[in-house]
C-alpha positions in Angstrom: -3.9 8.0 -5.2 -4.1 5.1 -7.6 -1.3 6.7 -9.7 0.9 6.8 -6.6 0.2 3.2 -5.7 0.8 2.1 -9.3 4.2 3.8 -9.2 5.0 2.0 -6.0 4.2 -1.4 -7.3 6.0 -0.7 -10.6 9.1 0.1 -8.4 8.5 -3.2 -6.6 8.6 -5.0 -9.9 12.1 -3.6 -10.3 13.2 -4.6 -6.9 13.9 -7.7 -5.6 19.3 -9.0 -1.2 20.2 -11.7 1.3 20.6 -10.9 -2.2 18.3 -8.5 -3.9 16.0 -11.3 -5.2 15.5 -12.8 -1.7 14.9 -9.4 -0.3 12.3 -8.6 -2.8 10.4 -11.8 -2.3 10.3 -11.1 1.4 9.2 -7.5 0.9 6.4 -8.6 -1.5 4.7 -10.3 1.5 5.4 -7.3 3.8 3.9 -4.9 1.4 0.7 -6.8 1.2 0.4 -6.6 5.0 1.1 -2.9 5.0 -1.4 -2.3 2.3 -4.2 -4.3 3.9 -5.5 -1.4 6.0 -6.3 0.6 2.9 -9.1 -1.4 1.4 -9.5 0.8 -1.7 -5.9 0.3 -2.6 -5.5 -3.3 -1.5 -8.2 -4.5 -3.8 -6.4 -3.0 -6.7 -3.1 -4.8 -6.1 -3.5 -8.5 -5.4 -0.4 -10.3 -4.2 1.9 -11.4 -7.0 4.2 -14.4 -7.0 7.9 -13.7 -7.3 10.3 -16.4 -8.3 13.7 -16.0 -6.5 15.3 -18.5 -8.9 14.1 -16.6 -12.0 15.3 -13.4 -10.5 18.7 -14.8 -9.7 19.0 -16.2 -13.2 18.4 -12.8 -14.7 20.3 -10.7 -12.2 23.4 -10.5 -14.4 21.5 -7.9 -16.5 21.7 -5.5 -13.5 24.7 -3.4 -12.8 26.0 -2.7 -9.3 24.4 0.7 -9.6 21.0 -0.8 -10.5 21.2 -3.1 -7.4 22.3 -0.1 -5.2 19.2 1.8 -6.4 16.9 -1.1 -5.8 18.3 -1.6 -2.3 17.9 2.1 -1.5 14.3 1.9 -2.7 13.6 -1.3 -0.5 15.3 0.4 2.5 12.8 3.2 2.1 9.8 0.9 1.6 10.6 -1.0 4.7 10.4 2.2 6.8 6.9 3.0 5.5 4.3 2.3 8.2 1.1 0.3 7.5 -1.6 2.1 5.5 -4.9 3.0 7.0 -7.9 4.7 5.4 -7.1 7.7 7.6 -3.4 7.9 6.5 -3.8 6.7 2.9 -2.8 10.0 1.3 0.4 10.4 3.4 1.1 6.7 3.0 0.8 7.1 -0.8 3.3 10.1 -0.7 5.8 8.0 1.3 5.5 5.1 -1.0 5.8 7.3 -4.1 9.1 8.8 -2.6 10.4 5.3 -2.2 9.5 4.3 -5.7 11.4 7.3 -7.1 14.6 5.9 -5.7 14.6 3.1 -8.3 13.2 5.1 -11.2 16.5 5.2 -13.0 17.3 1.4 -12.9 18.3 0.5 -16.4 15.7 -0.9 -18.8 17.6 -4.1 -19.2 17.7 -4.7 -15.5 14.0 -3.8 -15.1 13.0 -6.2 -17.9 15.2 -9.0 -16.5 13.9 -8.7 -12.9 10.3 -8.3 -14.1 10.5 -11.9 -15.6 10.4 -13.1 -12.0 6.9 -11.7 -11.3 3.8 -13.8 -12.0 
């Protein structure tokens, strides 16, 4: 389960639309809310700070295909319901499926967007 959650948050590091950067910053808050019901997981992933301005400064490293993949992943994450201790395994599977949608974002884009995370 921890591996699944780690993959999900790694994908979030890649994501970030208004533009993709604004969208990621908003989703960062939403994910924390969805995760709160799974105390074992929530404790492992404290909220991060995401700098929209830093993301925007580095967005030129991302191709339109990278951004499409990140948006697809975020679309999926937004549909995932809130986690509860009773649904943690299913929730983890849903989150893992969403994370896979952005697995092939280029290394250059991943590195550039990751600079926005603190």
